[in-house]
C-alpha positions in Angstrom: -1.5 32.8 -10.6 -3.8 30.2 -12.1 -3.8 26.8 -10.4 -3.1 23.8 -12.5 -6.0 21.3 -12.4 -5.2 17.6 -12.7 -8.0 15.2 -13.3 -8.5 12.0 -11.3 -7.5 10.0 -14.3 -4.2 11.9 -14.7 -3.5 11.6 -11.0 -4.2 7.8 -11.0 -2.0 7.4 -14.1 0.8 9.4 -12.5 0.7 7.6 -9.2 0.5 4.1 -10.9 3.3 5.0 -13.2 5.4 6.4 -10.3 4.8 3.2 -8.3 5.6 1.1 -11.3 8.9 3.1 -11.9 9.8 2.6 -8.2 9.1 -1.1 -8.4 11.0 -1.5 -11.7 13.8 0.6 -10.4 14.1 -1.6 -7.3 14.1 -4.6 -9.6 16.8 -3.1 -11.8 18.9 -2.3 -8.7 18.5 -5.9 -7.4 19.1 -7.4 -10.9 22.2 -5.3 -11.4 23.6 -6.1 -8.0 22.8 -9.8 -8.3 24.1 -10.0 -11.8 27.3 -8.1 -11.0 28.0 -10.4 -8.1 27.1 -13.5 -10.2 29.2 -12.3 -13.1 32.1 -11.6 -10.8 31.8 -15.0 -9.2 31.6 -16.7 -12.5 34.7 -14.7 -13.7 36.6 -15.8 -10.6 35.6 -19.5 -11.1 36.4 -19.4 -14.8 39.7 -17.6 -14.4 40.8 -19.7 -11.4 40.0 -22.9 -13.4 42.1 -21.7 -16.4 44.9 -20.6 -14.1 45.0 -23.9 -12.3 45.0 -25.8 -15.6 47.8 -23.6 -16.8 49.8 -24.1 -13.6 49.2 -27.9 -13.8 50.4 -27.9 -17.4 53.5 -25.9 -16.4 54.0 -28.2 -13.4 53.9 -31.2 -15.7 56.4 -29.6 -18.1 58.8 -28.8 -15.3 58.3 -32.2 -13.7 59.2 -33.7 -17.0 62.4 -31.6 -17.0 63.2 -32.9 -13.5 62.6 -36.5 -14.6 64.7 -36.1 -17.7 67.6 -34.7 -15.6 67.3 -37.6 -13.1 67.5 -40.1 -16.0 70.4 -38.3 -17.5 72.2 -38.3 -14.2 72.5 -42.1 -14.2 73.9 -42.0 -17.7 76.5 -39.4 -16.7 77.6 -41.5 -13.7 78.1 -44.5 -15.9 80.4 -42.5 -18.2 82.7 -41.0 -15.6 85.5 -43.0 -17.1 84.7 -41.5 -20.6 84.5 -37.7 -19.9 84.8 -36.9 -23.6 81.5 -38.7 -24.2 79.5 -36.5 -21.7 78.8 -33.9 -24.4 76.8 -36.4 -26.3 74.8 -37.3 -23.1 73.9 -33.7 -22.5 73.0 -33.2 -26.2 70.7 -36.2 -26.0 69.0 -34.7 -22.9 68.4 -31.4 -24.8 67.0 -33.3 -27.9 64.5 -35.3 -25.8 62.4 -32.4 -24.4 61.4 -29.3 -26.3 61.0 -27.5 -23.0 64.7 -27.8 -22.4 66.6 -25.2 -24.3 70.0 -26.1 -22.9 71.9 -28.1 -20.3 75.3 -28.9 -18.9 77.3 -31.1 -16.7 79.8 -29.3 -14.6 82.4 -30.9 -12.4 84.3 -30.0 -9.3 87.8 -28.5 -9.8 90.3 -31.1 -11.1 87.7 -33.9 -10.9 89.3 -35.1 -14.1 93.0 -34.2 -13.6 93.8 -34.2 -17.2 91.0 -31.8 -17.9 92.2 -29.2 -15.6 90.4 -27.0 -13.0 87.3 -26.4 -15.1 85.4 -29.1 -17.0 81.8 -28.2 -18.1 80.1 -29.7 -21.1 77.3 -27.3 -22.3 74.7 -27.8 -25.1 72.0 -25.2 -26.0 69.8 -24.1 -28.8 70.4 -20.8 -30.4 67.8 -18.3 -31.7 67.5 -20.3 -34.9 67.0 -23.7 -33.2 70.5 -24.9 -34.0 72.3 -27.0 -31.5 75.4 -25.4 -30.1 78.0 -27.3 -28.1 80.5 -25.5 -25.9 83.3 -26.5 -23.5 82.8 -23.8 -20.8 84.7 -23.0 -17.7 87.5 -20.5 -17.2 88.5 -17.8 -14.9 86.2 -15.5 -16.8 83.4 -18.0 -16.5 84.0 -19.4 -13.1 80.9 -21.5 -12.7 82.1 -22.9 -9.4 80.9 -19.6 -7.8 77.5 -19.5 -9.6 74.4 -20.1 -7.6 73.1 -22.8 -10.0 76.2 -24.8 -9.2 76.7 -24.0 -5.5 73.1 -24.2 -4.2 72.2 -27.8 -5.2 75.6 -29.0 -3.8 74.8 -27.3 -0.6 71.2 -28.6 -0.4 72.2 -32.1 -1.7 69.0 -32.0 -3.8 67.7 -30.6 -7.1 66.7 -26.9 -7.0 65.2 -24.4 -9.4 67.1 -21.2 -9.7 65.7 -17.6 -9.7 65.5 -16.0 -13.1 68.9 -14.9 -14.5 70.6 -13.9 -17.7 73.1 -16.6 -18.6 75.9 -14.5 -20.2 78.4 -16.7 -21.8 76.1 -19.6 -21.8 72.7 -19.4 -23.4 72.7 -15.6 -23.4 69.0 -15.5 -22.6 66.7 -15.1 -19.6 66.2 -18.5 -18.1 65.7 -20.6 -15.1 67.7 -23.6 -14.4 67.0 -26.9 -12.7 70.2 -28.1 -11.0 70.8 -31.7 -9.7 73.9 -32.6 -7.7 75.8 -35.7 -8.7 77.3 -37.6 -5.8 80.4 -39.8 -5.9 80.7 -43.2 -4.3 81.5 -41.7 -1.0 78.3 -39.5 -1.2 80.1 -36.3 -1.8 79.0 -33.8 -4.6 81.3 -34.1 -7.5 79.3 -32.5 -10.3 76.1 -30.7 -11.1 73.8 -31.6 -14.0 71.5 -28.8 -15.2 68.6 -28.3 -17.6 67.8 -24.7 -18.7 64.3 -23.5 -19.5 63.9 -20.3 -21.4 61.6 -17.7 -19.7 60.5 -16.6 -23.2 59.1 -20.1 -23.7 57.3 -20.1 -20.4 56.0 -16.6 -21.1 54.7 -17.8 -24.5 52.9 -20.7 -22.8 51.4 -18.5 -20.1 50.4 -15.7 -22.4 48.0 -18.1 -24.0 46.0 -17.9 -20.7 43.6 -15.0 -21.6 40.2 -15.6 -19.9 39.2 -12.1 -21.1 40.6 -9.7 -23.6 43.3 -7.5 -22.1 44.0 -9.9 -19.3 47.5 -11.2 -18.6 49.2 -13.7 -16.2 52.5 -14.0 -14.2 54.3 -16.4 -12.0 56.2 -15.6 -8.9 59.1 -17.6 -7.3 59.1 -18.6 -3.7 61.0 -15.3 -2.9 58.4 -13.1 -4.7 60.5 -12.6 -7.8 58.8 -12.6 -11.2 59.5 -15.8 -13.1 57.2 -15.0 -15.9 55.6 -11.6 -16.7 54.6 -9.9 -20.0 56.8 -7.0 -19.0 60.3 -8.3 -19.1 61.6 -5.3 -17.3 60.3 -6.7 -14.0 62.1 -10.0 -14.4 65.5 -10.9 -12.8 65.9 -8.7 -9.7 62.4 -7.2 -9.1 59.8 -8.7 -6.7 56.1 -8.1 -6.5 56.7 -5.9 -3.5 59.1 -3.7 -5.5 56.4 -3.5 -8.1 53.8 -2.6 -5.5 56.0 0.2 -4.2 56.5 1.6 -7.7 52.8 1.6 -8.4 52.0 2.9 -4.9 49.6 0.0 -4.4 49.3 -1.4 -0.9 46.6 -3.9 -2.2 49.1 -5.4 -4.6 51.6 -5.8 -1.7 48.8 -7.6 0.3 48.3 -10.0 -2.6 52.1 -10.6 -2.6 51.9 -11.7 1.0 49.0 -14.0 0.2 50.9 -15.5 -2.7 54.0 -16.2 -0.6 51.8 -18.0 1.9 50.7 -20.4 -0.9 47.1 -19.3 -0.7 44.6 -19.1 -3.5 41.9 -16.6 -3.9 40.7 -13.5 -5.8 40.7 -9.8 -5.0 39.5 -6.7 -6.8 41.8 -3.7 -6.7 42.9 -0.6 -8.5 46.2 -1.1 -10.4 47.7 1.6 -12.5 44.5 3.6 -12.4 42.6 0.6 -13.7 40.0 -1.5 -11.9 41.2 -5.1 -12.1 40.3 -8.5 -10.7 43.3 -10.6 -9.6 42.9 -14.4 -9.3 45.9 -16.4 -7.9 46.7 -20.0 -7.0 49.9 -21.8 -5.8 52.2 -24.3 -7.4 53.0 -26.2 -4.2 55.6 -28.5 -5.8 57.9 -25.6 -6.4 56.7 -23.0 -4.0 55.8 -20.8 -6.9 52.5 -19.0 -7.4 50.6 -18.0 -10.5 48.2 -15.1 -10.9 45.9 -13.8 -13.7 45.0 -10.1 -13.9 41.6 -9.3 -15.6 40.3 -5.8 -16.3 37.0 -5.5 -14.4 35.4 -3.4 -17.1 36.1 -6.1 -19.6 34.5 -8.7 -17.3 31.4 -6.6 -17.0 31.1 -5.6 -20.6 28.8 -8.4 -21.5 26.7 -7.7 -18.4 26.5 -4.0 -19.5 25.1 -4.9 -22.9 22.6 -7.3 -21.3 21.6 -4.6 -18.8 21.2 -2.1 -21.6 18.9 -4.5 -23.5 16.9 -5.1 -20.3 16.5 -1.3 -19.8 15.3 -0.8 -23.4 12.8 -3.6 -22.9 11.8 -2.0 -19.6 11.3 1.4 -21.2 9.2 0.0 -24.0 7.1 -2.0 -21.5 6.6 1.1 -19.3 5.4 3.1 -22.3 2.9 0.4 -23.3 1.9 0.1 -19.6 1.4 3.8 -19.4 -0.8 3.9 -22.5 -2.8 0.9 -21.3 -3.3 2.4 -17.8 -4.2 5.8 -19.3 -6.9 4.1 -21.5 -8.3 1.9 -18.7 -8.3 4.8 -16.1 -10.0 7.3 -18.5 -12.7 4.7 -19.4 -13.1 3.6 -15.9 -13.4 7.1 -14.4 -15.7 8.6 -17.2 -18.8 8.0 -15.1 -17.1 10.1 -12.3 -17.0 13.1 -14.6 -20.7 12.8 -15.3 -21.4 12.3 -11.6 -19.4 15.5 -10.9 -21.4 17.5 -13.5 -24.6 16.1 -11.9 -23.3 17.2 -8.5 -22.9 20.8 -9.7 -26.5 20.8 -11.0 -27.8 19.4 -7.7 -25.7 21.9 -5.7 -27.5 24.7 -7.7 -30.8 23.3 -6.5 -31.8 21.1 -9.5 -32.5 17.9 -7.4 -34.0 16.2 -10.4 -30.8 16.3 -12.5 -30.4 13.0 -14.3 -27.5 10.7 -13.3 -25.2 8.9 -15.8 -26.1 5.3 -16.6 -23.6 2.8 -15.1 -23.9 -0.8 -16.3 -21.0 -2.3 -14.4 -21.3 -4.3 -11.2 -18.3 -2.8 -9.3 -17.6 0.1 -7.0 -18.6 2.6 -9.7 -22.1 1.1 -9.6 -22.1 1.4 -5.8 -21.0 5.0 -6.1 -23.8 5.7 -8.6 -26.4 4.1 -6.3 -25.1 5.9 -3.3 -25.2 9.2 -5.3 -28.8 8.5 -6.3 -29.7 7.8 -2.7 -28.0 11.0 -1.6 -29.9 12.9 -4.3 -33.2 11.6 -3.0 -32.3 12.1 0.6 -31.0 15.6 -0.1 -34.2 16.5 -1.8 -36.3 15.2 1.1 -33.9 16.9 3.6 -34.2 20.3 1.9 -38.0 20.0 1.9 -38.0 19.1 5.6 -35.4 21.8 6.3 -37.6 24.3 4.6 -40.5 23.3 6.8 -38.3 23.3 9.9 -36.9 26.7 9.0 -40.4 28.1 8.7 -41.4 26.6 12.0 -38.2 27.9 13.6 -38.8 31.3 12.3 -42.3 31.2 13.6 -41.0 30.0 17.0 -38.3 32.7 17.0 -40.9 35.3 16.2 -43.1 34.0 19.0 -40.1 34.0 21.4 -39.3 37.5 20.4 -42.9 38.6 21.2 -42.6 36.7 24.5 -39.4 38.5 25.3 -41.0 41.8 24.7 -44.0 40.8 26.8 -41.6 39.6 29.6 -39.5 42.7 29.5 -42.7 44.8 29.7 -43.5 43.1 33.0 -40.5 44.7 34.7 -40.5 48.4 35.4 -38.4 50.5 33.1 -39.3 54.0 34.5 -37.1 55.1 37.5 -38.2 58.7 37.7 -38.8 60.2 41.2 -42.1 59.3 42.9 -44.3 61.9 44.6 -43.6 62.1 48.3 -40.7 59.7 48.1 -38.0 62.3 48.8 -34.7 61.8 46.9 -35.2 58.1 46.0 -32.7 56.9 43.5 -33.2 53.4 42.0 -32.3 51.5 38.8 -32.8 48.0 37.5 -31.4 45.9 34.7 -32.5 42.5 33.3 -30.8 40.4 30.6 -32.0 36.9 30.0 -29.4 34.3 28.8 -31.9 33.2 26.1 -34.8 34.8 24.4 -36.8 34.6 27.7 -35.6 33.9 31.2 -36.6 33.4 34.8 -35.1 36.5 36.5 -37.3 39.5 37.5 -37.3 42.5 39.6 -40.3 44.7 40.5 -41.0 47.8 42.7 -43.8 50.2 43.4 -44.5 52.9 46.0 -47.6 52.8 48.2 -48.1 55.7 50.5 -44.7 56.4 52.1 -43.4 52.9 51.6 -41.4 51.4 48.7 -42.2 47.7 48.0 -39.6 45.9 45.9 -38.5 42.4 45.1 -35.9 40.5 43.0 -36.2 36.8 42.0 -34.5 34.0 40.1 -36.6 31.1 38.9 -34.9 27.7 38.6 -34.2 26.7 35.1 -34.1 28.8 31.9 -36.1 29.5 28.8 -39.9 29.4 28.4 -40.8 27.4 31.5 -38.8 29.7 33.8 -40.3 32.8 32.0 -43.9 31.5 32.6 -43.2 30.9 36.3 -41.5 34.3 36.5 -44.6 36.0 35.0 -46.9 34.2 37.5 -44.6 35.1 40.5 -44.3 38.7 39.5 -48.1 39.0 39.2 -48.7 37.3 42.6 -46.1 39.6 44.2 -47.9 42.7 42.9 -51.3 41.3 44.1 -50.1 40.2 47.5 -47.9 43.3 48.2 -51.0 45.4 47.5 -52.8 44.0 50.6 -49.9 42.9 52.9 -47.2 45.1 54.3 -45.1 42.3 55.8 -42.5 40.8 53.4 -42.7 37.5 55.2 -46.5 37.4 54.8 -46.1 38.1 51.1 -43.7 35.2 50.7 -45.9 32.8 52.7 -48.9 33.5 50.5 -46.7 33.4 47.4 -45.2 30.0 48.5 -48.6 28.5 49.2 -49.9 29.6 45.8 -46.8 28.3 43.9 -46.5 25.0 45.8 -50.2 24.0 45.2 -49.7 23.4 41.5 -45.9 22.9 41.2 -45.9 19.6 39.2 -42.5 20.4 37.6 -40.9 21.0 41.1 -39.6 24.4 40.1 -38.6 27.0 42.8 -37.8 30.7 43.1 -35.2 32.4 45.1 -36.5 35.8 46.1 -35.7 38.9 48.2 -38.7 41.0 49.2 -38.3 44.3 51.0 -40.4 47.2 52.3 -38.5 50.5 52.8 -40.1 53.2 54.9 -39.0 56.3 52.9 -39.2 58.9 55.7 -37.3 56.9 58.3 -35.1 54.6 56.1 -36.2 51.6 58.1 -36.0 48.5 55.9 -38.1 45.3 56.5 -37.0 42.4 54.4 -37.3 38.7 53.9 -34.8 36.6 52.0 -36.0 33.3 50.4 -32.8 31.5 49.6 -31.5 34.5 47.4 -28.0 36.0 47.2 -27.2 38.4 50.1 -27.5 42.0 48.8 -24.7 44.5 49.3 -25.0 47.6 51.5 -23.1 50.4 49.9 -22.5 53.6 52.0 -21.3 56.7 50.2 -18.0 56.5 52.1 -16.4 53.4 53.4 -16.3 49.8 52.2 -19.5 47.9 51.3 -20.7 44.8 53.1 -23.1 41.9 52.5 -26.3 42.2 54.4 -27.0 39.5 57.0 -30.0 37.3 55.9 -31.7 34.4 57.5 -31.5 31.1 55.7 -35.2 30.8 54.5 -36.0 28.2 51.8 -36.7 29.3 48.3 -40.4 29.7 47.3 -42.1 26.6 46.0 -40.1 23.9 47.8 -42.1 23.3 51.0 -45.7 24.3 51.3 -46.5 26.0 54.7 -42.9 27.0 55.4 -42.7 29.8 57.9 -40.6 32.6 56.4 -39.0 35.0 58.9 -38.4 38.6 58.1 -35.7 41.0 59.3 -35.4 44.8 59.8 -32.5 47.2 59.4 -32.1 50.9 59.4 -30.5 52.2 56.2 -28.2 55.2 57.0 -28.7 58.3 54.9 -27.1 57.8 51.5 -26.5 54.0 51.9 -27.4 52.0 48.7 -28.9 48.6 48.7 -27.6 46.6 45.7 -29.5 43.4 44.8 -28.5 40.9 42.1 -29.1 37.3 40.9 -26.4 34.6 40.6 -25.8 35.5 37.0 -23.5 38.2 38.3 -21.3 36.3 40.7 -21.3 33.2 38.5 -20.3 35.0 35.3 -17.6 32.9 33.7 -14.6 33.5 31.5 -12.8 31.4 28.8 -10.5 29.9 31.5 -13.5 28.5 33.5 -13.1 31.0 36.3 -16.1 32.8 38.0 -16.4 36.5 38.8 -17.3 35.8 42.5 -18.5 38.0 45.4 -15.0 39.3 46.2 -14.5 40.9 42.7 -18.0 42.3 42.8 -17.5 43.9 46.3 -14.0 45.2 45.2 -15.4 46.9 42.1 -18.2 48.6 44.0 -15.8 49.8 46.7 -14.1 51.8 44.0 -17.3 53.8 43.2 -19.5 53.8 46.4 -20.5 57.5 45.9 -22.1 57.0 42.4 -25.7 56.9 41.6 -27.8 53.7 41.4 -27.6 53.6 37.6 -23.9 54.2 37.7 -23.4 51.4 40.1 -25.4 49.0 37.9 -23.6 50.0 34.8 -20.2 49.7 36.6 -21.1 46.0 37.5 -22.2 45.4 33.9 -18.8 46.6 32.6 -17.1 44.4 35.2 -18.9 41.4 33.9 -18.0 42.3 30.3 -14.3 42.8 31.1 -14.1 39.5 33.1 -16.0 37.4 30.6 -13.8 38.6 27.7 -16.5 37.8 25.1 -17.4 34.4 26.5 -21.1 33.6 26.2 -22.9 33.7 29.6 -25.1 30.8 30.6 -27.3 32.4 33.2 -29.8 35.3 33.4 -28.4 38.5 34.8 -30.5 40.9 36.9 -29.2 43.9 38.9 -31.3 46.3 41.1 -30.1 49.2 43.2 -31.8 51.7 45.4 -30.6 54.6 47.5 -32.4 57.4 49.3 -30.9 60.6 50.5 -33.2 62.3 53.0 -30.9 65.3 53.8 -28.9 65.8 50.5 -29.2 65.5 46.8 -28.2 62.4 44.9 -24.7 62.6 43.7 
């Protein structure tokens, strides 16, 4: 599948546009949240102000009714001696205030003996606005038991009634203000009323429409609807009945707030519509008014404004994208040329021309840095070429030196004349091209002269000291039979010109082939292993002589030991016991001895190869840091080598 390649200009445009979208999105969210809250707060303030003005207007109208009734009361008291003139007084009250659609004066039973048990003068306006006068009161219309008559007498003060349908009187839904009239003794003798049509109040309150589709209502002190656009909820239904019908606990909560004469606003779901309800009390009467406004209508203007803002935003983003695209493409054009020049330089054309950049910004700095890199790279390649040639020459010389060094150690282990069944084998592997380890042996007469050594340090210096040491060993062993004497002379020769303070650990031995008597001297080297054909191996006991080259004139002491028939002498440098693995562990003498114990009856070559495999298995591929030299000899005087 082919990968899609996006240029730097496209990526920059994309990321800038993405960041811009995120920023503008956050701005839109903040704007919408703030605007919604602000619009809601303004709607609450506006609706509450209109509601309070409406309630104040209604309050003034009802207060005017109360004042009118109070003035009419005085006139009624003055005409107690003229009961037939009371109808005119009531009519005059109805004519004075358009809010009053009717009124009456109703007396206690037999207050006027000649008038009988019932005496009630009633005046009202019919549906055509015509004044209708009626003498009410009968067993069928027993006003003495009606609440508008009994309640004010009981409270001894004017009261407003709950909504009711005055059948037999005005025959309309109304509320009545009733004022008791007291006689000279202070006892209620009559009730003067003024009726206000709920239709009239509804018409007044319906004019309160802060927003389209909004409506208002008024509750009495008991929670009954005094005014509501839906007349079916009037008379005997309360706001709590309405809340139960609509399954709205929030409406019931508002009802409790209204009955506590509190003002406020609340958003709720009513009849599957999201509405905002603002409410305020009429403290004079214990009533409360509320206005219900659809929330969607309130936010409709904000929605159109938000849509306009979004359109402006989209147009702005499009223009911004085009501008950014143009600026980024123009600004990154030198990068394309630089990239093409980089390809030419990568192919070896270090003189490839760079694009001209006239600006004084980061692009100019990049151009100058690229030009500097081009020159530096050209110089570096030239120097690297020269260095590579020199390195190849050095590696060639080191390879020749390695071949020369390896030629210094014996590689032929065939039987020697007169040596009996002598079995020996050696192995040398420098850690680098050349190293400081060596082994050597030769037979002179009936004696085997042999040595193993490890020069301090590695590389070329150690290899040079190794070559000198091996040459001196050969020369000194040719004239001396004592290993200690060989090491004394070797130590004197090395110490005289040892300006680099290098030293050599050595083990020099002379084996008498017919008798198996071994004379040896150990100069700070690892103790060799004595490996019988049967039984466990052991480390040979050696005296702690100093390494060669440390102290001129040091008296080396030699030792002797008889090698039993078939016992092998296994010598090695510390590259064996200090072979490491990836975990930092060392092979150690215990593992070496344990591996040899498992194959004591093998030949000298087999023992060496077994230890080489042991190093390989333990190291697990880890690179070794020290030279490795192994040398093993075994002589069987009475039987053949196994």
